[in-house]
N, C-alpha and C positions, 0 to 999 in steps of 0.2 A: 504494500500500500504506500502511495506516494505521501511524503510529509508535506504539510501546508504550514503557512504562517499561523501563529497563535491568534486566538480570539481573546481580547482583553475585556474584562467586566469591570464596571465602575459603579460603586455605590456613592452617588454624589451628595455631599452635605456642604453646608454653608462655611464650615471651618476645617472639615476633614473629609477626605474621600478614600474609601476603601478600594483597593485594586486587587483583582484576581486575574489569572491567566490560565488558559486552556493548555493542554498538552498539544503537540504539533498535529496529532490525529483528531483533535476536537472531541475527545471522549470524556476527559476528566478535567475538572476545574480545581485549581489550587489557589489558596489565599497567597497574595504576593506582597502587598505593602499597604501602609496608610499614608497618605500625603496630607500633612498638616500645612495650611497655607494662610497667608494674610491677604493676598490679592489674587484676582483672576489671572493676571499674567504669570504669576509665580506657579499657579496651579497648572495652566496650560503648558508652561515650559517643562515642568516636572513630568506631566503625563506624556508629552511629546518624547522626552528622553526614554522613559519606560517603554513606550510603544516601539521606539527604534531599537532599544537594547533587547527586547523580546521578539523582534522581528514580527510585529503584529500585522495581520491582514484586515482586521475588522475590530471595532469596538462596540460593546453592548453596554449602554447606560441604563441603569435602573430607572424605572418610571414609577414613582410613588403615588399610585392612584388611590383615591378614597375607597373604602370598602364597598361602596355602591358602584364603583367603576368610573366615577366622575373625576375630572382633573381639577384639583385645587391649587393653591399657591405653590406647594412643594413640587407638584408635577410640572407646573408651568416653569418654574425655575430650572428643573432638571432638563426640560426641553430646550430652554434658552441656552443653558450650559452646553448641551449636546451640539447645538448649532455652532457655537463658538469653537468647540473642540474639533468638530469636523473641518471647519475652515482652517484651523491651525495645523492640524496633523495631516490632512489630505487622505484620510482613510474613510471607508464606509462606516457610518454610525447607525446603530439600530437601538430603538428604545425597547425595553422589556419589563413587563409588569413585575414590580419587586414587593408587592404587598406581602407583609408578615415575614420578610427575610431577616430583618433585624431580630424579631422575637425568636425565630428558629435559630439564628446564630447564637443569641444569648443562652437559650435552652441547651444548645449543644455544648457551649463553654461551661455552663453550670454543671452539666452532666459529666464533663470531663474533669471536674474538680478545680477549674481555673478560679484563682482568687479574684475577688471583686475589683481590686485595683488593676490587675492584669487584664481582666475582661474588657474594661473600658478602652484599653489600648488595642485589643484584638478585634472587638466586635465589628468594626467597619469593614475590615478586610475579610472576615468570615462571612458577613452579610453579602459582600460582593462575590464571594465564592459560591454561596448558596444560590444567589440570583443567576450567576453564570452557569452553574450546573443545571438549573432548570431550563435555561435556554439551550444548552447543549443537548439535554435529553429530549426536548421538544423537536430539535432539528436532526436527531440522530439517524433518521431514515432518509433525510435529504441526500441527493447524489453528490 
């Protein structure tokens, strides 16, 4: 099977972004990093470096829809960020429903016995991993 570039998953937040990356065959998502930033340019530069270092072919940005499926302020902010990111890095950007990924990530970290102070540092990248794995699973039958 031919190796492809990685798919990067991003859990966008106003101060921190969790980053996950697929394996080259797009089967397994792994937590990669948390980017803590003060300004949009700093974030875009950091994500551009990560995408280049990991030889990304696509980026999936989590879309925090409301439980009823509507788009609130957080979803609109994520969509605006995705537009800026796509313009900066020149890769295809897809939005993917990320409802409950943070809760799933927190539950997994608690079950693993991760201390509370450590969970706060890890939850964003684990949430990105959960979201990206859902995306990969949904697209696993695509050619």
